[in-house]
N, C-alpha and C positions, 0 to 999 in steps of 0.2 A: 835809707839812713837810718842811724839808730834815734836821731830826732822824732821819726816818725813813728817810734814805736815807744819811747820813754822819755820822762820829760827834763832827765839830766845828760841825756846824750850818751848815756853808756850802755853795754850790754854785756850779760852773762855768758861765762863759758862754761860747759859742762863736760867732762871727759865720766861719762858712766861706767860703773863698775857692773855691767850685765852682760854677759857675751851676746844676746840676742840682739841686743840695741846696738854694739859697736859693731855686728856682722852686717846690720841694716845700714849703718853710716859708713863703713867702708864701701859699700856698694852706689851708695847715694850722696857721700859727701857731705858737710856740713848741714845741719836742720834747724831753722828757726823756728822755735816751740815753746809755749809756754809748760809749767809743772801741771800735772794731773788733778790740782786741786782750784778751787776759787780762792782767792786772795784772802789771808788771814784763817783760813779755813784747815782742816787735818788734811792730808793728804791719803786716798782710798787704798788700798793696799791689793786690791783684786780686780781683777778685770770688768766683773759684774758692776763693782762699785763704781768703779770709772764711767761706765755705760749708763749706769743709773742717774749720774751727775751730769753727764753731758749730753746722753742721747742723740740724734741725730745730727748735731754742730759737729761732730765729728764723723769723719769721711770714712777713714778704716781703723779700726783696733786692733793691736797686734798683741796677743796673749804670751807674753814672757814669763806667766808665773806670779806669785805671792810675791810681794816686798817684802823683805824682810832687813830689817836695821834701821837706822835713823835716817835724816833727811841729811841731804849733801852739806859739807862745810861751805861756807859763803864768806869769801875775802872781797875786800875792795880793795884793788891793786893800783887806783888811779893817782896816791900819792905815792912819797919816797916812802912811807912807813906803811907795811900791809894793814889793814884794818879789819876784825872780826864783825860780821854783820850777822852769822848764825854759825853755833857750834855744832858741827857733827863729827864723825869717825877720823877726820884728819885734822891735827891740832894746829892752832894757829904758829907755834915754834916750829913745828914742822915746814908748814910753807913758807913761814921765814928763812930757815935753813936753806930750804931748795932754791927758794928765789933769790938769797944771797949767792949761793952756789954756782947759779946761771948766769949772773950778771958781770 
């Protein structure tokens, strides 16, 4: 249950813009995972940097190449009005327009 993982009982859902990651997810189904960084720290952009950070705590590393771009847009969708938690490549206005279309 989410309460076993987070204090407020919510989970984040991510749809990666990375073909290697999407290919793994198509075969495996959803994966519960944290970001490739420690909370509050910058995200490493190479496999070597991620391996240096986590070492043997990670059983398998998959090299999908160097990460280019900004971090994901993070939106809180737990209330009637979407709330921006972190600005990324998709604007809050775009999220609002898509969520309004799907309701």
